[in-house]
N, C-alpha and C positions, 0 to 999 in steps of 0.2 A: 187394454182400454184405460183411458185417462178420464177421471172425473173430478169434478170440483169439490170443495169442502162441503158445501151444502148439501150436495147430492148424497154424500156419504153419510150424512147426519140422517137422512131420510129421503126417499124418491119424492114425496109429496112436497117437500120444501124446495125443489129445484127443478127449474124448466130445462136445464142444460143437458140433463141425462148423461150418457156416455159418449166419448168420441173415440173412434178406431186409433190404436196406437201407431199403426202403420201410416195413417194420414197425418197425424200430428208429427211423427218424426220426418216424413218428407216435407212438410210444411215449414218445420223448424230449419231443416237444411237449407231450403230455399230462402227463407227469411235472412239466415246468417250470411249466405252468399250475397244476397241483395243489399241488405242493409250495412254490413260491416265490410265487405270485400268489394263491392262494385260502386255503391253510390256514396261518393266521398263527401258530398254535401251532408247526407244524412249524419255520417260519422262525425262530421265536424259540429253538427248540431248536438249529438250525444255528448261529445266531449266538451262542449261549451256549456250546456246545462249543467253537467256534473262539476267541471273545474270552476264554476263561478263561485262555489261555495267552499273550495278548497283553499284554506289559508295555513297550511302547516307551519310555515317558517314564522308567521305573524304570532300563532298561538304559543309556539316555543319561546318566542322572544317575551311576551307577556308573562308566561309562566316563570321565567327566570327573573325578571323584575320582581314579581309577587313574592317569589321563594327568597330573594335577597331581602326584602322588606320584613318578611315574616322572621328570619333569621335575626335581623336587627331588633326586632321586637322582643324575640325570645331573650337575647342578650341584656336587652334594656330592663325586661321583667326579673331576670336573675339577678342583675346589679342593684335593682331596687329592694329585692328581697335581702341580698347580702348588706346593703347599706342600713336597712331596718335593724338586722341583727346586730350590726357593729355600733349602730346609733339609736338606742332605744327611745331616746328622747324626742325623735321626729314624731309630729303630731299624727295620730291616728287618720284624721280627716285627709290629710295631705297624702299620707301613704295609700289609704283606700282609694282615693281619687285616682292616682297615678296607676294604682294596681288594676283597677277596673278598665281604666284606659288602654292598657297594654293588653290585658286578657281579652276584652272585647275586640280589639283589632286583630289580634291572633285568630279568634274564631273566624272572623270575617274573611281574614286572607286565606286560612285553612280550607274554608268552604270554596272560595273562588278558585284556588289552585286545584281542588279536587275535581270541581266542574270543568275546568279547562283542560285537565288531564285526559277526561273522558272524551271531551271533544276532540283532542289532539289525536288519540287513538282511532276515533272514528274516521278523521280526516286522513289519518295515515293510511287506513285500511282502504280508503277509497283511491288514494294515490297509487297505492300498490296494484290495485285492480286495474287502474287506467293504464299502468305501466305494463301489466300483464297482456292486456288487450293490444296495447301498441307492439309488443314484442312479437305476439303471434301474427299481427297484420303486417309486420316487417319482413315476414318470410316471402321470397319471390315467388310469382306464380301460384300463390296460395288458393286452393278451392277446397271447400269443405264438402266432403262426399259421404261422410258417415259421422254419427255423433258418439263422443266419448264423454266421460265425466269432466275432463279438464275443459273442453270446449264448452260444455254446457254451464259449468261453474263459473267460467271466466265471462262469458258474454251474456248469459240469461240468469236474473236472479230469481224470478218466479213465474209460472204460467198460470194463466186462470182460463178455464174452459167455460166459455159463456154458453155455448150450445153444441151439438154434435159437428157443426160446420163453422163454428167460430171460436177463436181463441186469442187471447192478449197475452203478449209477452212483455214482463215487466223488467226493464234495465235497471239495475241499482244505481241510486243517486249517491248520498252521502250517509244514508241511515240504514243499518242493518236491523231489520224488523223480526221479533220472535214469531214463531208459527202462530201463536194465538193473536198477536197483534197484527199480523198481515191478515189473518182470517177475519178480525173485526173490522178491518179498513179495506177489505177487498172492493166493496161497493164503492167507495171513495176512489181507489185507484181505477177503476173502470170508467170513471167520469173524467179521469185525466186526458188533457189534451194529448192525442197521439202524435208522434213525429213522422209516422207512416202508417198508411192503411193500404193494405194489398190483398189481393186474392189469389191463392195458389190452386192451379189446376193439375189434376194427375194426368199423366201422359196419354192415357186412354181416353181422357176427357169425361170420365163417369162420375168423378168425384172432384169436390173443390172445397177449400177452407179459406174463409175470410180471417184475416189476422190483422191486429193492430199492434204496434209497438209503442210503450209509454216508458218514460223515466220517472221513476218514484223516489 
């Protein structure tokens, strides 16, 4: 059985209750084949949404420039201190002004570089994920007829069980959310405009599952 986070916290807190695992698995296989393998327009949409924020090369270039400037400031600061030691009669006011100038700039540059390095890792992870999707999609006559950990982790980031007969598949964009962060923002994700809305019907026609696919 598949349950949402709120339901696990307490039945009274959730209207979704529990969904049958076999129905979820069948729906997931149906979604993967339709969204990623058959509907090329949908796949193009997913790639466009994700790739629109990927600028790995740009970030690398900026990091290189800032790192060079930081190195130059460190050298200038070191030279300033050496000059002060060798020439004690330099006015303290001039020395202190230049020292603060270099020191403050170093702090700013270091903070910017650290921030960009985190962004670079995030974007690089996204690029690797997209490359992995394209690698799997490149296999000829590919049909997904069973689920495994590689397929699930590559194509689906998270699933939200809205009700026993409704589920939302979250496709990862450029951010990796912690479990707590995802849990806190799940209602926001449920309101995200879906790239596809479909209903899966079991072969015997006795059960169905409405599903939506969103990029978060």
